[in-house]
DSSP file (Angstrom, degrees, kcal/mol; ACC not computed):
  #  RESIDUE AA STRUCTURE BP1 BP2  ACC     N-H-->O    O-->H-N    N-H-->O    O-->H-N    TCO  KAPPA ALPHA  PHI   PSI    X-CA   Y-CA   Z-CA
    1    1 A M              0   0    0      0, 0.0     2,-0.1     0, 0.0     0, 0.0   0.000 360.0 360.0 360.0 131.0    0.0    0.0    0.0
    2    2 A P        -     0   0    0      0, 0.0     2,-0.1     0, 0.0    38,-0.0  -0.392 360.0-125.2 -70.4 147.1    1.5    3.4   -0.9
    3    3 A H     >  -     0   0    0     34,-0.1     4,-2.1    -2,-0.1     3,-0.3  -0.313  33.4 -91.8 -85.1 177.1    2.1    5.9    1.8
    4    4 A Q  H  > S+     0   0    0     36,-1.8     4,-2.5     1,-0.2    36,-0.2   0.838 123.5  54.4 -63.0 -37.3    0.7    9.4    1.9
    5    5 A G  H  > S+     0   0    0     34,-1.6     4,-2.4     1,-0.2    -1,-0.2   0.910 110.5  47.1 -62.4 -41.0    3.7   11.1    0.2
    6    6 A E  H  > S+     0   0    0     -3,-0.3     4,-2.5    33,-0.2    -2,-0.2   0.883 111.0  51.6 -67.2 -38.6    3.4    8.6   -2.7
    7    7 A I  H  X S+     0   0    0     -4,-2.1     4,-2.2     2,-0.2    -2,-0.2   0.916 110.9  48.6 -63.3 -42.5   -0.4    9.2   -2.9
    8    8 A L  H  X S+     0   0    0     -4,-2.5     4,-2.2     2,-0.2    -2,-0.2   0.926 111.6  49.4 -61.7 -46.2    0.3   13.0   -3.0
    9    9 A Q  H  X S+     0   0    0     -4,-2.4     4,-2.5     1,-0.2    -2,-0.2   0.911 111.4  48.8 -61.3 -43.9    2.9   12.6   -5.7
   10   10 A E  H  X S+     0   0    0     -4,-2.5     4,-2.6     1,-0.2    -1,-0.2   0.899 110.4  50.7 -64.6 -41.3    0.6   10.4   -7.9
   11   11 A A  H  X S+     0   0    0     -4,-2.2     4,-1.3     2,-0.2    -1,-0.2   0.894 111.6  48.1 -64.4 -39.8   -2.3   12.9   -7.5
   12   12 A I  H  X>S+     0   0    0     -4,-2.2     4,-0.9     2,-0.2     5,-0.6   0.926 112.1  49.5 -65.3 -44.0    0.0   15.8   -8.6
   13   13 A K  H ><5S+     0   0    0     -4,-2.5     3,-0.7     1,-0.2    -2,-0.2   0.916 112.3  47.6 -61.0 -43.5    1.2   13.7  -11.5
   14   14 A N  H 3<5S+     0   0    0     -4,-2.6    -1,-0.2     1,-0.2    -2,-0.2   0.720 102.4  65.1 -71.2 -21.1   -2.3   12.8  -12.6
   15   15 A S  H 3<5S-     0   0    0     -4,-1.3    -1,-0.2    -3,-0.3    -2,-0.2   0.777  96.3-136.7 -73.3 -25.5   -3.5   16.4  -12.3
   16   16 A G  T <<5 +     0   0    0     -4,-0.9     2,-0.4    -3,-0.7    -3,-0.1   0.472  59.9 132.1  81.7   0.5   -1.2   17.6  -15.1
   17   17 A I      < -     0   0    0     -5,-0.6    -1,-0.3     1,-0.1    -2,-0.1  -0.716  61.2-111.9 -88.5 136.4   -0.2   20.7  -13.1
   18   18 A S     >  -     0   0    0     -2,-0.4     4,-1.9     1,-0.1     5,-0.1  -0.284  10.0-128.5 -70.7 150.2    3.5   21.3  -13.0
   19   19 A I  H  > S+     0   0    0      1,-0.2     4,-2.9     2,-0.2     5,-0.3   0.871 109.9  60.3 -60.9 -37.7    5.5   21.0   -9.8
   20   20 A T  H  > S+     0   0    0      1,-0.2     4,-2.0     2,-0.2    -1,-0.2   0.926 105.7  45.7 -58.0 -46.8    6.9   24.5  -10.5
   21   21 A R  H  > S+     0   0    0      2,-0.2     4,-2.3     1,-0.2    -1,-0.2   0.907 113.2  50.5 -63.8 -41.2    3.4   26.0  -10.3
   22   22 A I  H  X S+     0   0    0     -4,-1.9     4,-2.1     1,-0.2    -2,-0.2   0.938 111.6  46.0 -64.2 -47.4    2.5   24.1   -7.2
   23   23 A V  H  X>S+     0   0    0     -4,-2.9     5,-2.0     1,-0.2     4,-1.5   0.860 111.8  52.8 -66.8 -33.1    5.7   25.0   -5.3
   24   24 A E  H  <5S+     0   0    0     -4,-2.0    -1,-0.2    -5,-0.3    -2,-0.2   0.924 111.5  45.3 -65.7 -42.8    5.3   28.7   -6.3
   25   25 A E  H  <5S+     0   0    0     -4,-2.3    -2,-0.2     1,-0.2    -1,-0.2   0.834 116.3  46.2 -70.2 -30.8    1.7   28.8   -5.0
   26   26 A L  H  <5S-     0   0    0     -4,-2.1    -1,-0.2    -5,-0.2    -2,-0.2   0.704 106.8-127.6 -81.4 -19.7    2.7   27.0   -1.8
   27   27 A G  T  <5 +     0   0    0     -4,-1.5     2,-0.2     1,-0.3    -3,-0.2   0.825  69.3 115.4  75.3  31.9    5.7   29.3   -1.3
   28   28 A I      < -     0   0    0     -5,-2.0    -1,-0.3    -6,-0.1     2,-0.2  -0.719  65.7-102.0-123.4 175.9    8.1   26.3   -0.9
   29   29 A T     >  -     0   0    0     -2,-0.2     4,-1.7    -3,-0.1     5,-0.2  -0.559  29.1-112.4 -96.4 163.7   11.1   25.0   -2.8
   30   30 A R  H  > S+     0   0    0      1,-0.2     4,-2.2     2,-0.2     5,-0.2   0.915 117.2  54.8 -61.2 -43.9   11.2   22.0   -5.2
   31   31 A P  H  > S+     0   0    0      0, 0.0     4,-1.9     0, 0.0    -1,-0.2   0.871 104.9  55.9 -59.0 -33.2   13.4   20.0   -2.8
   32   32 A T  H  > S+     0   0    0      2,-0.2     4,-1.9     1,-0.2    -2,-0.2   0.932 108.5  44.9 -63.8 -45.6   10.9   20.5   -0.1
   33   33 A I  H  X S+     0   0    0     -4,-1.7     4,-1.6     1,-0.2    -1,-0.2   0.871 111.1  53.8 -69.6 -33.2    8.0   19.0   -2.1
   34   34 A Y  H  X S+     0   0    0     -4,-2.2     4,-0.6     1,-0.2    -1,-0.2   0.856 107.6  51.1 -68.2 -32.4   10.2   16.1   -3.2
   35   35 A R  H >X S+     0   0    0     -4,-1.9     3,-0.9    -5,-0.2     4,-0.7   0.879 106.1  55.8 -67.1 -36.8   11.0   15.4    0.5
   36   36 A K  H >< S+     0   0    0     -4,-1.9     3,-0.9     1,-0.2    -2,-0.2   0.865  99.4  60.3 -61.6 -35.6    7.2   15.5    1.2
   37   37 A F  H 3< S+     0   0    0     -4,-1.6    -1,-0.2     1,-0.2    -2,-0.2   0.765 105.0  49.5 -63.4 -24.1    6.8   12.8   -1.5
   38   38 A K  H << S+     0   0    0     -3,-0.9    -1,-0.2    -4,-0.6    -2,-0.2   0.612  89.1 103.6 -89.2 -13.7    9.1   10.5    0.6
   39   39 A D    <<  -     0   0    0     -3,-0.9   -34,-1.6    -4,-0.7   -33,-0.2  -0.468  61.5-151.4 -73.1 137.6    7.2   11.2    3.9
   40   40 A E  S    S+     0   0    0     -2,-0.2   -36,-1.8   -36,-0.2     2,-0.4   0.829  85.2  33.0 -75.9 -31.9    4.9    8.4    5.1
   41   41 A T  S    S-     0   0    0    -37,-0.1     2,-0.3   -38,-0.1    -1,-0.2  -0.961  73.6-161.7-126.6 145.7    2.6   10.8    6.9
   42   42 A L        -     0   0    0     -2,-0.4     2,-0.2    -3,-0.1   -38,-0.0  -0.888  27.1-100.7-126.3 154.6    1.7   14.4    5.9
   43   43 A D     >  -     0   0    0     -2,-0.3     4,-2.2     1,-0.1     5,-0.2  -0.513  27.8-131.5 -72.3 138.1    0.3   17.4    7.6
   44   44 A Y  H  > S+     0   0    0     27,-0.8     4,-2.8     1,-0.2     5,-0.2   0.902 105.0  53.7 -57.8 -45.0   -3.4   18.0    6.9
   45   45 A G  H  > S+     0   0    0      1,-0.2     4,-2.2     2,-0.2    -1,-0.2   0.893 109.5  48.0 -60.8 -40.8   -2.9   21.7    6.1
   46   46 A F  H  > S+     0   0    0      2,-0.2     4,-2.3     1,-0.2    -1,-0.2   0.938 113.2  46.9 -64.7 -47.4   -0.2   20.9    3.5
   47   47 A V  H  X S+     0   0    0     -4,-2.2     4,-2.6     1,-0.2    -2,-0.2   0.895 111.4  52.4 -62.3 -40.4   -2.3   18.2    1.8
   48   48 A K  H  X S+     0   0    0     -4,-2.8     4,-2.1    -5,-0.2    -1,-0.2   0.914 109.1  49.3 -63.1 -43.2   -5.4   20.5    1.8
   49   49 A K  H  X S+     0   0    0     -4,-2.2     4,-1.9     2,-0.2    -2,-0.2   0.917 112.2  47.7 -63.4 -43.4   -3.4   23.3    0.1
   50   50 A V  H  X S+     0   0    0     -4,-2.3     4,-2.6     1,-0.2     5,-0.2   0.921 110.2  53.4 -62.8 -42.6   -2.1   21.0   -2.5
   51   51 A G  H  X>S+     0   0    0     -4,-2.6     5,-2.6     1,-0.2     4,-0.8   0.871 107.7  50.6 -59.7 -38.1   -5.6   19.6   -3.1
   52   52 A E  H  <5S+     0   0    0     -4,-2.1    -1,-0.2     3,-0.2    -2,-0.2   0.887 111.1  49.0 -66.8 -38.3   -6.9   23.1   -3.6
   53   53 A I  H  <5S+     0   0    0     -4,-1.9    -2,-0.2     1,-0.2    -1,-0.2   0.922 121.6  32.7 -67.6 -44.2   -4.2   23.9   -6.2
   54   54 A I  H  <5S-     0   0    0     -4,-2.6    -1,-0.2    -5,-0.1    -2,-0.2   0.410 108.9-120.1 -95.0   3.1   -4.7   20.7   -8.2
   55   55 A N  T  <5 +     0   0    0     -4,-0.8     2,-0.4    -5,-0.2    -3,-0.2   0.964  66.0 137.1  57.7  56.8   -8.5   20.6   -7.5
   56   56 A H      < -     0   0    0     -5,-2.6     2,-0.8    -8,-0.2    -1,-0.2  -0.998  52.2-139.6-137.2 136.3   -8.3   17.2   -5.8
   57   57 A D    >   -     0   0    0     -2,-0.4     3,-0.8     1,-0.1     4,-0.2  -0.853  16.4-175.2 -97.2 107.6  -10.0   15.9   -2.6
   58   58 A F  G >>  +     0   0    0     -2,-0.8     4,-1.2     1,-0.2     3,-1.2   0.580  66.9  86.8 -80.0  -9.8   -7.5   13.8   -0.7
   59   59 A S  G 34 S+     0   0    0      1,-0.3    -1,-0.2     2,-0.2     8,-0.1   0.782  91.1  48.9 -63.7 -23.5   -9.9   12.6    2.0
   60   60 A T  G <4 S+     0   0    0     -3,-0.8    -1,-0.3     1,-0.2    -2,-0.2   0.640 105.9  58.5 -86.4 -14.7  -11.0    9.8   -0.3
   61   61 A D  T <4 S+     0   0    0     -3,-1.2     2,-0.4    -4,-0.2    -2,-0.2   0.738  92.9  72.7 -86.9 -24.7   -7.4    8.7   -1.0
   62   62 A F  S  < S-     0   0    0     -4,-1.2   -59,-0.0     1,-0.1     2,-0.0  -0.768  80.9-126.3 -97.5 136.1   -6.3    8.1    2.6
   63   63 A T     >  -     0   0    0     -2,-0.4     4,-2.5     1,-0.1     5,-0.2  -0.252  27.1-107.2 -72.1 165.1   -7.5    5.0    4.4
   64   64 A V  H  > S+     0   0    0      1,-0.2     4,-2.1     2,-0.2     5,-0.2   0.882 121.9  53.3 -60.6 -39.2   -9.2    5.3    7.8
   65   65 A V  H  > S+     0   0    0      1,-0.2     4,-1.2     2,-0.2    -1,-0.2   0.919 110.0  47.0 -62.7 -43.8   -6.0    3.8    9.4
   66   66 A Q  H  > S+     0   0    0      1,-0.2     4,-0.7     2,-0.2     3,-0.2   0.896 112.0  50.9 -65.1 -39.2   -3.9    6.5    7.8
   67   67 A Q  H  <>S+     0   0    0     -4,-2.5     5,-0.7     1,-0.2     3,-0.5   0.860 110.8  47.7 -68.0 -34.5   -6.2    9.2    8.8
   68   68 A S  H  <5S+     0   0    0     -4,-2.1    -1,-0.2     1,-0.2    -2,-0.2   0.714 107.5  57.3 -79.0 -18.8   -6.3    8.2   12.4
   69   69 A A  H  <5S+     0   0    0     -4,-1.2    -1,-0.2    -3,-0.2    -2,-0.2   0.622 112.6  35.0 -86.0 -13.2   -2.5    7.9   12.6
   70   70 A I  T  <5S-     0   0    0     -4,-0.7     2,-1.8    -3,-0.5   -27,-0.1  -0.813  96.8 -90.5-133.9 171.7   -1.8   11.5   11.5
   71   71 A P  T   5S+     0   0    0      0, 0.0     2,-0.9     0, 0.0   -27,-0.8  -0.239  77.2 128.7 -79.2  51.7   -3.3   14.9   11.9
   72   72 A F      < +     0   0    0     -2,-1.8     2,-0.6    -5,-0.7    -2,-0.1  -0.680  29.5 161.2-105.4  75.8   -5.4   14.5    8.8
   73   73 A V        +     0   0    0     -2,-0.9     3,-0.1     1,-0.1   -14,-0.0  -0.871  16.4 170.8-104.4 118.6   -8.8   15.4   10.3
   74   74 A T        +     0   0    0     -2,-0.6    -1,-0.1     1,-0.1   -15,-0.0   0.449  60.6  83.4-103.7  -1.9  -11.5   16.4    7.7
   75   75 A S  S    S+     0   0    0      1,-0.2    -1,-0.1     2,-0.0    -2,-0.0   0.735  89.3  47.2 -79.2 -21.6  -14.4   16.5   10.1
   76   76 A S  S    S-     0   0    0     -3,-0.1    -1,-0.2     3,-0.0    -3,-0.1  -0.892  76.0-151.6-126.0 104.5  -13.9   20.1   11.4
   77   77 A P        -     0   0    0      0, 0.0    -3,-0.0     0, 0.0    -2,-0.0  -0.301  33.8 -93.0 -69.7 156.9  -13.2   22.9    8.9
   78   78 A R        -     0   0    0      1,-0.1     2,-0.1    37,-0.0    34,-0.0  -0.504  44.4-116.7 -70.9 131.8  -11.2   25.9   10.0
   79   79 A P        -     0   0    0      0, 0.0     2,-0.5     0, 0.0    -1,-0.1  -0.401  23.5-117.3 -70.5 146.4  -13.4   28.7   11.2
   80   80 A V        -     0   0    0     -2,-0.1     2,-0.5     2,-0.0     0, 0.0  -0.729  30.3-159.5 -83.7 127.1  -13.4   32.0    9.2
   81   81 A V        -     0   0    0     -2,-0.5     5,-0.1     1,-0.1    -1,-0.0  -0.932  18.1-178.8-114.0 126.6  -12.1   34.8   11.4
   82   82 A T        +     0   0    0     -2,-0.5    -1,-0.1     3,-0.1     2,-0.1   0.708  67.2  62.5 -96.2 -23.1  -12.9   38.4   10.6
   83   83 A N  S    S-     0   0    0      2,-0.3    -2,-0.0     1,-0.1     0, 0.0  -0.420  92.2-108.9 -95.8 177.9  -11.0   40.1   13.4
   84   84 A S  S    S+     0   0    0     -2,-0.1     2,-0.5     2,-0.1    -1,-0.1   0.526  94.3  83.3 -86.4  -4.8   -7.2   39.9   14.0
   85   85 A V  S    S-     0   0    0      0, 0.0    -2,-0.3     0, 0.0    -3,-0.1  -0.871  78.0-132.1-103.2 127.1   -7.5   37.7   17.1
   86   86 A T        -     0   0    0     -2,-0.5    -2,-0.1     1,-0.1     2,-0.1  -0.615  28.2-119.3 -76.5 129.2   -7.8   34.0   16.5
   87   87 A P        -     0   0    0      0, 0.0     2,-0.4     0, 0.0    -1,-0.1  -0.360  26.1-111.2 -69.8 148.7  -10.6   32.5   18.6
   88   88 A R        -     0   0    0     -2,-0.1     2,-0.8     1,-0.0    21,-0.0  -0.640  23.4-134.9 -79.5 130.8   -9.7   29.9   21.2
   89   89 A V        -     0   0    0     -2,-0.4     2,-0.7    20,-0.1    24,-0.0  -0.784  24.8-173.3 -86.6 115.4  -11.0   26.5   20.4
   90   90 A S        +     0   0    0     -2,-0.8    -2,-0.0     2,-0.0    -1,-0.0  -0.864  11.8 165.8-118.3 100.1  -12.5   25.1   23.5
   91   91 A L        -     0   0    0     -2,-0.7     2,-0.1    14,-0.1    18,-0.0  -0.947  39.7-113.8-110.2 130.4  -13.6   21.5   23.3
   92   92 A P        -     0   0    0      0, 0.0     2,-0.8     0, 0.0    13,-0.1  -0.355  14.9-151.5 -68.7 139.3  -14.3   19.8   26.6
   93   93 A L        -     0   0    0     -2,-0.1     2,-0.2    12,-0.0     9,-0.0  -0.788  26.7-177.1-106.2  85.1  -12.1   17.0   27.8
   94   94 A N    >   -     0   0    0     -2,-0.8     3,-1.0     1,-0.1     8,-0.1  -0.503  35.2-127.4 -84.1 152.4  -14.5   15.0   29.9
   95   95 A A  T 3  S+     0   0    0      1,-0.2    -1,-0.1    -2,-0.2    -2,-0.0   0.751 107.5  63.2 -68.5 -23.1  -13.5   11.9   31.7
   96   96 A D  T 3  S+     0   0    0      2,-0.0    -1,-0.2     0, 0.0     2,-0.2   0.630  82.0  96.4 -80.2 -11.3  -16.4   10.0   30.1
   97   97 A L  S <  S-     0   0    0     -3,-1.0     2,-0.0     1,-0.1    -4,-0.0  -0.550  79.9-119.0 -74.3 140.5  -14.9   10.4   26.6
   98   98 A D     >  -     0   0    0     -2,-0.2     4,-2.1     1,-0.1     3,-0.3  -0.273  29.9 -99.5 -74.8 170.2  -12.9    7.5   25.4
   99   99 A A  H  > S+     0   0    0      1,-0.2     4,-2.4     2,-0.2     5,-0.2   0.854 120.0  53.8 -62.1 -38.7   -9.2    7.9   24.6
  100  100 A S  H  > S+     0   0    0      1,-0.2     4,-2.0     2,-0.2    -1,-0.2   0.881 109.6  48.3 -67.3 -36.1   -9.6    8.1   20.8
  101  101 A K  H  > S+     0   0    0     -3,-0.3     4,-2.2     2,-0.2    -1,-0.2   0.897 111.1  50.7 -68.9 -38.9  -12.2   11.0   21.2
  102  102 A Q  H  X S+     0   0    0     -4,-2.1     4,-2.4     2,-0.2    -2,-0.2   0.901 109.8  50.7 -63.4 -40.0   -9.8   12.8   23.6
  103  103 A L  H  X S+     0   0    0     -4,-2.4     4,-2.6     1,-0.2    -2,-0.2   0.904 109.2  50.9 -63.7 -41.2   -7.0   12.4   21.1
  104  104 A L  H  X S+     0   0    0     -4,-2.0     4,-2.3     2,-0.2    -2,-0.2   0.893 109.8  50.2 -63.0 -40.4   -9.2   13.8   18.3
  105  105 A V  H  X S+     0   0    0     -4,-2.2     4,-2.1     2,-0.2    -2,-0.2   0.931 112.5  46.3 -63.3 -45.6  -10.1   16.8   20.5
  106  106 A L  H  X S+     0   0    0     -4,-2.4     4,-2.6     1,-0.2    -2,-0.2   0.882 110.6  53.6 -65.5 -37.5   -6.4   17.4   21.2
  107  107 A Q  H  X S+     0   0    0     -4,-2.6     4,-2.7     2,-0.2     5,-0.2   0.923 108.2  50.2 -60.6 -44.7   -5.6   17.0   17.5
  108  108 A T  H  X S+     0   0    0     -4,-2.3     4,-2.2     1,-0.2    -2,-0.2   0.909 111.8  47.4 -61.8 -43.2   -8.2   19.6   16.6
  109  109 A K  H  X S+     0   0    0     -4,-2.1     4,-2.3     2,-0.2    -1,-0.2   0.917 112.3  50.0 -63.7 -43.0   -6.8   22.1   19.2
  110  110 A Y  H  X S+     0   0    0     -4,-2.6     4,-2.5     2,-0.2    -2,-0.2   0.909 110.6  48.9 -64.2 -42.8   -3.2   21.5   18.0
  111  111 A I  H  X S+     0   0    0     -4,-2.7     4,-2.5     2,-0.2    -1,-0.2   0.912 110.9  50.6 -63.5 -42.2   -4.2   22.0   14.4
  112  112 A A  H  X S+     0   0    0     -4,-2.2     4,-2.2    -5,-0.2    -1,-0.2   0.896 110.7  50.0 -62.1 -39.7   -6.0   25.3   15.3
  113  113 A L  H  X S+     0   0    0     -4,-2.3     4,-2.3     2,-0.2    -2,-0.2   0.921 111.3  47.9 -64.8 -44.4   -2.9   26.4   17.2
  114  114 A L  H  X S+     0   0    0     -4,-2.5     4,-2.6     1,-0.2    -2,-0.2   0.900 111.7  50.1 -63.6 -40.8   -0.6   25.7   14.3
  115  115 A E  H  X S+     0   0    0     -4,-2.5     4,-2.4     2,-0.2    -1,-0.2   0.893 110.4  49.8 -65.9 -38.7   -2.9   27.5   11.8
  116  116 A A  H  X S+     0   0    0     -4,-2.2     4,-2.2     2,-0.2    -2,-0.2   0.904 111.0  50.1 -64.5 -40.5   -3.1   30.5   14.1
  117  117 A Y  H  X S+     0   0    0     -4,-2.3     4,-2.5     2,-0.2    -2,-0.2   0.919 110.7  49.0 -63.0 -44.4    0.7   30.5   14.3
  118  118 A N  H  X S+     0   0    0     -4,-2.6     4,-2.3     2,-0.2    -2,-0.2   0.898 110.1  51.6 -63.3 -39.9    1.1   30.3   10.6
  119  119 A D  H  X S+     0   0    0     -4,-2.4     4,-2.1     2,-0.2    -1,-0.2   0.907 110.1  49.6 -61.4 -41.6   -1.4   33.2   10.1
  120  120 A L  H  X S+     0   0    0     -4,-2.2     4,-2.5     2,-0.2     5,-0.2   0.917 109.6  50.7 -64.1 -43.7    0.6   35.2   12.5
  121  121 A L  H  X>S+     0   0    0     -4,-2.5     4,-3.1     1,-0.2     5,-0.6   0.900 110.2  50.3 -60.7 -40.7    3.9   34.5   10.7
  122  122 A L  H  X5S+     0   0    0     -4,-2.3     4,-1.5     1,-0.2    -1,-0.2   0.885 111.4  48.5 -65.1 -37.7    2.3   35.5    7.4
  123  123 A K  H  <5S+     0   0    0     -4,-2.1    -2,-0.2     2,-0.2    -1,-0.2   0.892 119.0  38.8 -68.2 -39.0    1.1   38.8    9.0
  124  124 A V  H  <5S+     0   0    0     -4,-2.5    -2,-0.2    -5,-0.2    -3,-0.2   0.934 134.7  17.6 -78.5 -46.5    4.5   39.5   10.4
  125  125 A Y  H  <5S-     0   0    0     -4,-3.1    -3,-0.2    -5,-0.2    -2,-0.2   0.596  97.4-137.7-105.4 -13.2    6.8   38.4    7.6
  126  126 A G     << -     0   0    0     -4,-1.5    -1,-0.1    -5,-0.6    -3,-0.1   0.032  42.9 -43.5  76.0 169.7    4.4   38.2    4.6
  127  127 A P              0   0    0      0, 0.0  -100,-0.1     0, 0.0    -5,-0.0  -0.304 360.0 360.0 -69.5 156.2    4.4   35.4    2.1
  128  128 A K              0   0    0   -102,-0.1  -101,-0.1  -101,-0.1  -102,-0.0   0.482 360.0 360.0 -74.9 360.0    7.6   34.0    0.7
């Protein structure tokens, strides 16, 4: 079974869109995307951006096992924020939730934190 980097590479190849265009739109270098092709697991935000560029939905390409093993969560879209302060995601961690649900809650919080950090970096330093 191919890993996520290989699935990403195959989808890009099948899209007919050049690697040059993709890396320019992502603001990364060619070596970076080629390293991503070798990764067994990929960040959800990165995969989502590539999917938007090549007009491909990767949620159908990754198995349930692959999705549960990485931060590839498609169930909660990122909220649209109109002000400059990122809202705090507050999901309750109750003792009655099983471990997998608690992990999903923590994953969602972590992804929101990373996205807020990336937004802040873009505001401070601008796109590459």
